[in-house]
C-alpha positions as CSV (number, residue, x, y, z in Angstrom):
1,M,45.8,8.6,-29.3
2,N,49.0,10.5,-28.3
3,E,51.6,10.9,-31.1
4,Q,53.1,8.3,-29.6
5,D,51.0,5.9,-30.5
6,L,50.3,7.2,-33.5
7,N,54.1,7.4,-35.0
8,K,53.6,3.6,-33.8
9,I,50.9,3.5,-35.7
10,K,53.0,5.3,-39.3
11,Q,55.7,3.4,-39.0
12,A,53.9,0.2,-38.9
13,V,52.3,1.2,-42.3
14,T,55.8,2.2,-43.3
15,M,56.7,-1.6,-43.0
16,I,53.9,-2.8,-44.9
17,L,54.6,-0.5,-48.0
18,E,58.5,-2.1,-48.0
19,A,57.4,-5.4,-47.4
20,I,55.0,-5.8,-49.8
21,G,57.5,-4.2,-52.6
22,E,56.8,-0.1,-52.3
23,D,58.8,2.5,-51.9
24,P,57.7,4.4,-49.0
25,S,59.6,7.2,-50.2
26,R,57.3,7.7,-53.5
27,E,55.7,11.2,-53.8
28,G,52.1,9.5,-53.7
29,L,53.4,7.5,-50.7
30,L,55.4,10.1,-48.7
31,D,52.4,11.1,-46.3
32,T,50.8,7.7,-46.5
33,P,51.7,6.5,-43.4
34,K,50.7,10.1,-41.5
35,R,47.6,9.8,-43.8
36,V,46.9,6.1,-42.3
37,A,47.6,6.8,-38.7
38,K,45.0,10.4,-38.7
39,M,42.8,7.5,-39.9
40,Y,43.0,5.1,-37.4
41,H,42.8,7.5,-34.7
42,E,39.3,8.8,-36.3
43,V,37.2,5.4,-36.9
44,F,39.1,3.8,-34.0
45,E,37.2,6.3,-31.8
46,G,35.1,4.5,-30.1
47,L,37.5,2.0,-28.8
48,N,37.2,3.7,-25.1
49,K,34.1,5.2,-25.4
50,D,30.7,3.2,-23.7
51,P,28.0,2.9,-25.3
52,K,25.7,3.0,-22.4
53,E,27.4,6.3,-22.2
54,Y,24.6,8.0,-24.2
55,F,22.2,6.5,-22.2
56,E,22.5,7.9,-18.9
57,V,20.5,11.5,-19.5
58,V,16.3,9.8,-20.2
59,F,13.3,11.4,-20.7
60,H,9.9,10.6,-19.2
61,E,7.6,10.5,-21.0
62,N,3.9,8.4,-21.9
63,H,5.2,6.8,-24.4
64,D,4.6,2.5,-24.3
65,E,4.1,1.5,-27.6
66,V,8.2,0.9,-30.2
67,V,11.0,3.3,-30.5
68,L,11.9,2.6,-33.1
69,V,15.0,4.3,-35.6
70,K,15.7,2.3,-38.6
71,D,18.2,2.7,-41.4
72,I,21.3,4.3,-39.3
73,P,23.9,4.5,-42.0
74,F,27.4,3.4,-39.4
75,Y,31.1,2.0,-41.0
76,S,33.3,-0.5,-39.2
77,M,36.2,-2.2,-39.4
78,C,36.5,-6.0,-39.5
79,E,38.7,-7.7,-36.4
80,H,39.8,-10.2,-38.3
81,H,41.5,-8.0,-41.4
82,L,40.8,-4.5,-40.6
83,V,38.9,-4.1,-43.6
84,P,35.8,-1.6,-43.4
85,F,31.9,-3.6,-43.3
86,F,29.3,-1.3,-43.8
87,G,25.7,-0.7,-43.7
88,V,22.9,0.0,-41.6
89,A,21.3,-0.9,-38.5
90,H,17.9,-1.0,-36.6
91,V,17.0,-0.2,-32.7
92,A,13.6,-0.7,-31.4
93,Y,12.6,-0.9,-27.5
94,I,9.4,-0.5,-25.3
95,P,10.4,1.8,-23.0
96,R,9.5,1.1,-19.6
97,D,7.5,2.9,-17.5
98,G,7.4,5.9,-19.7
99,V,11.5,5.9,-20.0
100,V,12.5,7.2,-23.2
101,A,16.1,8.2,-24.6
102,G,17.2,11.2,-26.8
103,L,16.8,9.8,-30.6
104,S,20.1,10.5,-31.6
105,K,21.0,8.4,-28.6
106,L,20.4,5.4,-30.7
107,A,23.1,6.7,-33.1
108,R,25.2,7.3,-31.1
109,A,25.4,3.8,-29.2
110,V,26.2,1.6,-32.4
111,E,28.6,4.9,-34.5
112,T,31.1,4.5,-31.5
113,T,30.2,0.6,-31.4
114,A,31.7,0.1,-34.5
115,K,34.3,2.5,-34.4
116,R,37.2,0.1,-33.3
117,P,38.1,-3.3,-34.8
118,Q,34.7,-5.0,-34.4
119,L,32.7,-8.4,-35.4
120,Q,29.1,-7.1,-36.9
121,E,26.8,-9.8,-34.1
122,R,29.3,-8.2,-31.7
123,I,28.3,-4.6,-32.1
124,T,24.4,-6.1,-32.2
125,S,24.3,-7.0,-29.0
126,T,26.7,-4.1,-27.4
127,V,24.3,-2.0,-28.5
128,A,21.8,-4.5,-27.2
129,D,22.4,-4.6,-23.6
130,A,24.0,-1.4,-23.5
131,M,20.1,-0.3,-24.2
132,M,18.8,-2.6,-21.5
133,E,21.3,-2.1,-18.2
134,M,20.1,1.7,-19.2
135,L,16.9,2.1,-20.1
136,N,15.3,-1.3,-17.9
137,P,12.9,-1.1,-21.5
138,I,10.1,-3.7,-21.8
139,G,12.4,-5.1,-25.2
140,V,14.5,-4.3,-27.6
141,Y,15.2,-5.3,-31.1
142,V,18.2,-4.9,-32.7
143,I,19.3,-5.6,-36.1
144,I,22.3,-4.5,-38.2
145,E,22.3,-5.5,-42.1
146,A,25.7,-4.7,-42.9
147,E,28.8,-5.6,-46.6
148,H,32.2,-7.2,-45.3
149,M,34.8,-5.5,-47.6
150,C,36.4,-9.3,-46.9
151,M,33.5,-10.7,-48.5
152,T,34.5,-8.2,-51.5
153,M,37.7,-7.4,-52.4
154,R,39.7,-10.5,-51.2
155,G,38.4,-14.6,-50.3
156,I,35.4,-15.5,-52.1
157,K,34.8,-12.3,-54.1
158,K,30.9,-11.9,-53.9
159,P,30.4,-8.6,-54.0
160,G,26.6,-7.1,-52.9
161,S,26.3,-9.9,-50.4
162,K,24.8,-8.3,-47.1
163,T,25.0,-10.1,-44.0
164,I,21.9,-9.6,-41.5
165,T,21.7,-10.2,-37.5
166,T,19.5,-10.0,-34.8
167,V,19.4,-9.7,-31.0
168,A,16.3,-10.3,-29.0
169,R,16.4,-9.1,-25.4
170,G,13.3,-8.5,-22.7
171,I,9.7,-9.5,-24.9
172,Y,11.4,-9.2,-28.5
173,E,12.9,-12.6,-27.6
174,H,9.5,-14.9,-26.9
175,D,6.6,-12.8,-28.8
176,D,6.8,-13.4,-32.0
177,V,3.9,-11.0,-32.8
178,K,5.9,-8.1,-30.9
179,R,8.9,-9.9,-33.5
180,A,6.7,-9.1,-36.3
181,E,5.7,-6.0,-35.7
182,I,8.9,-4.9,-36.5
183,L,10.0,-6.3,-38.6
184,S,6.8,-4.7,-40.8
185,L,7.6,-1.3,-39.3
186,L,10.6,-1.7,-41.5
187,K,9.4,-2.5,-45.2
188,T,7.6,0.6,-44.7
189,N,9.0,3.5,-46.1
């Protein structure tokens, strides 16, 4: 995000503050437009990144069973209301021909995909599709659990409610036993 874009955000935040009846020159709000612009630069930094880049470097290991990284925390912004949603992602795959990714790369793919105006469903499918394309695994299963502030602080106002989305690719699309294995592993501490 360049300086011109940051200035546009500052101007827009100033206008929002004025529109809701606030005084942007009030002491507590003086630097708010600048702080919001800086925050938006950080929380939307995934806009110009592709999660596939994390799977360009792979390792060859004699492993052909499930790899699961669970409880990957993430934060995102609902594209409908521009308020946060947050939760955890669980990413599993079965390597093909021993091709594995670094474990941190699964978390980085989730984080990058989440850092843009987003839908939870899209995060789930984007991560799964990136892994399928770049790793060519036997299967990928992604589960995301999140709380949406657009349901907590406005609208229906149901704090604590969670939305769960799943995407199954490859063997997980049709093999109920393999899917059950992942769900069982998620229940363990």
